[in-house]
N, C-alpha and C positions, 0 to 999 in steps of 0.2 A: 684275820690276823696277818699283818705283813711280816714275811720272813726277813730277818736281819742277815745281811751279808756276813759270812763267816770266814772268808779269806780276803785279806787285803793284798793287792798285788801292786807294789810301788815300781812305777816305770812299766805300766801295762801296755804301752804302745811301743816300747823299745823292742830290740831284737830278741832277747829272751823273754821279757815280760809278756809280749804279745803271744808267743807260743805257749807259755804257762797258762795265761788266761784262756786261750782257746781250748786247751786240754781240760781245765777245770770245768768251764762252761759246757763242753760236750759231754761231760760226766754228770751234769745237772748240779754242779756245786755253785752256789751264789758267790759272786766275785765283786769286791769293792775296787773300782779302778783308782789307783793312786797316781793321778797326774794333775797337772796345773789346770787342765780343761775339764776335769771331771765334775759332776754335780756336787760332790763333796771334794774340793781341791786339795791336792797334796803337792807342796812345793818345798823342795830341799832349802831354798833361800829364804823361806818364810816359816820359821818354826811355829808361828801362831796357827798355821794351818794343820799342824800335826795331830792335835788332840781330837778334832772332829773325825779326821780320817781313821784314827785308832779307836774311836768309841765303839764299844760292843764287839771288838775284833779280837779273836784269841790266837790267830795264826796269820803270819805275813811273810810274803816273798819280797825281799828287799834288794833292789838293783840300784846302787847309788850313781847319781849323774852329777858332774861328768865323769868322774873315775876316782876309785878308792886310793889311787897313787898321788892325787892332787894334794899338796901339803895341807890344805884347809880342811880336807875330809875328816881328819881325826877329831877335830873339835866338833864337827857336825855330827858324826856318828855317836860321839860321847853324849851329846845333848839328846840325840834320837833315842838312845838306849834308855836314858832316864826317863823320857816321855813315855817310851813303850812299857817300862816297868810300871809307872804310875797309872797307865790306862788299863793295865790288866792283861796285856798281851802275854801269851804263854810260849808260843813256838814262833821261831823265826828261821827262814832259809836265807842265807846271805850269799849273793853272787860276789866272788872275790877274784884273785888272780894268782897264777903260779909264780912262785919265786919272786914276789914283789914285797920288799920289807915294809913300804908304807901301808900297802893293802893289809898286810898280815898284822900290823899294829892295830888297824881298824877291827880286824877279826877278834883281836884279843879283848877289846872292850866288850864284845858280845859274849865271849867265852867267860869272862869274869862276872857276867851279870847273872840275874836270877832266871833269865829265859832258857827255854829248851832250844838248842841251836844245832843247825847243820850248816856247814861251810862248803860251797862249791868253788873249786879252783880249776877253771877250764884253761886250756891252751888257746892258741889263736883260732878264731872262728873261720871255718870254711866259707860261711856266708858273707865274710868281708869282700869276697869276690863277686858276690851276686846281689847284695843289697847294702854293702858297706862302703868304707872308704876307698876300696880298689875297684869298685865297679866302673867308674868313670875311665880308669885306665884300660880295663878290658874293652870297653866300648870304643876307646880312641885308638887301641892298638899297641899300647905300651904301658906296662905295670912297672912302677919303681919303688923301691924301699931301701932304707939304710941297713941292710942286713950284713951279717959278718960271715956269711958263707956256711953257716950251720943249718941243718935241716930242722924243720918244725913238725911236730905231731899234731897237725891240724885237727880240730875237733868239729863235728856236726852239731849244730845247735839243737837239732831235733833230740840228740842224745842228752844234752844238757837240760833241756826242758822236761824230758822224761824223768830224770833224776830229781829235779826240782818239785815236780808233782808228787813224786813218791814220798819225798821227804816232808812235803806239807800234809799229806793225807795219812800216810801209813806209819805204823810204829817201827821201831828198829833203827832209825837214822839219827837219833838224838845223839850229839856229841861226836858226830862223824865229820871228818874232813875228807871230802872226795876231790882228788886230783883227776880231772876228766880230760882225755886226750883221744885222738883217733888211733887207729890200730897200727900206723906206720909213720915213719919219718920221711918228709919229702922236702927237698930244697925249694925255694921260691921259683926257680927255674922249672923243676918238675911240676909244681902245682899249676903254674901259668900254662905250661905245655898241655897238661890234661884239660884245662878249660879250653884251650885253642883247639884241641883235637875234637873235643865234643861238639863245640859250637861251629867248627869250620871256619873260624875267624883267624886272621893273621894277628896274633898277640905275641909280642916279645916282652922279655923281662930285662930290666937294667938295674944294677946295684948303684946306689947314689950315696953320697955323704950325708950326714945329718944336716949340715948346712944347706945342701941342695934340696933335700926333702922339706926343710923349713921354708925355703923359697917358694917351692911348689905350693905349699899350704897357704902362704901368704897370697899367692896369685889366685888361689881359689876362694879367698875372702876371709881366711882366719886372721883375727887380730894378731899383731906381731908377738906379744907375750905368750898368747895361747899356742901359736905355731911353734914357737921356741920350745915350750913345754913338751908339746906333742912329739916333736921331732926327737928331743932327747929321750923322752919315755920310750918311744918306739925303738930307738937304737939300743937302749938298755935291755928291752925285752928280747931283741933279736941277737944278743951277744953270746949265744950258745948255752946258756944256763937252762934253757928248756928243751934241749935237744935229746929228749928221752920220752918214751911212752910211759903211761901209768895205767893202773887197773881200777880207777875209780868207778867207771860204769859197770865192770865186771862185779866188783864188790857190792855195788848199790843194787843192781838189777839182775845180775847173774847171766848177762849176755855180752856179746862182743859189740864194740862200736862200729858205727858205719865208716866206710872208706871214702876217700876223696873222690875216687872215680865215681862211685855210687851218687855222691852229692852232686858232682858235676852233671850227671845224666838226669837226675831229678830236677835240678835247677833249670836245665836247658829245656826240658819237657814242660816246665812251668811257665816258660816264656821270659825267664830272668834276663836273657841276653839278646832279646829281639830288639 
């Protein structure tokens, strides 16, 4: 008898999904990979793929791409919730964002459904410097962003993934909204300086306007409408509303979050900046 996958990870090759998948598979939990290239493809832009991915699945981790803050996300998530309920899905863990009204409108669709839900609201990922949008800046010697001078409570994705797995597998997390941050507030300059110190690289930080950031994205190959949206969104996120730490990890797992300094040492040891 073939064992049916019992957890669907939508976005299993993404920053969080990859870590969630690894943790589940390391524990011997069968995973159905929810990506466009999977044996059973899942494509947010093709709702006709959803039913097959959800078939026989009772638990799912959901990371929406490109972003829950995209205006079109609300209608997509509404349609997904309906498909999930019809398929018999029972439990969903949703990756969301802190203090983002459009993302939280999407959360509400799941909260108002028949599903058992847990919502994760992480702050900006430390890994954006090692495997995300700011890696190129680290490697070229200058990181830039349209920040407003406020510090950020950078979060380690390893902590986010640990909470996600606990919420998928364990009882006691249904109906919880976990705001997940690191243990400290660091300005962009401080974060970049920590990376520079660990790597021995000469890496500077420069604050830019949203318009300058948009131009940089276009130069990197982003279509102009996408670059404009991303630049505006990043500037909104960095306007100071998230300049506080939260206790989501402590409430969920009963331990303290990892520091930026520890992340930088681990990423360097893993060869992220070679």
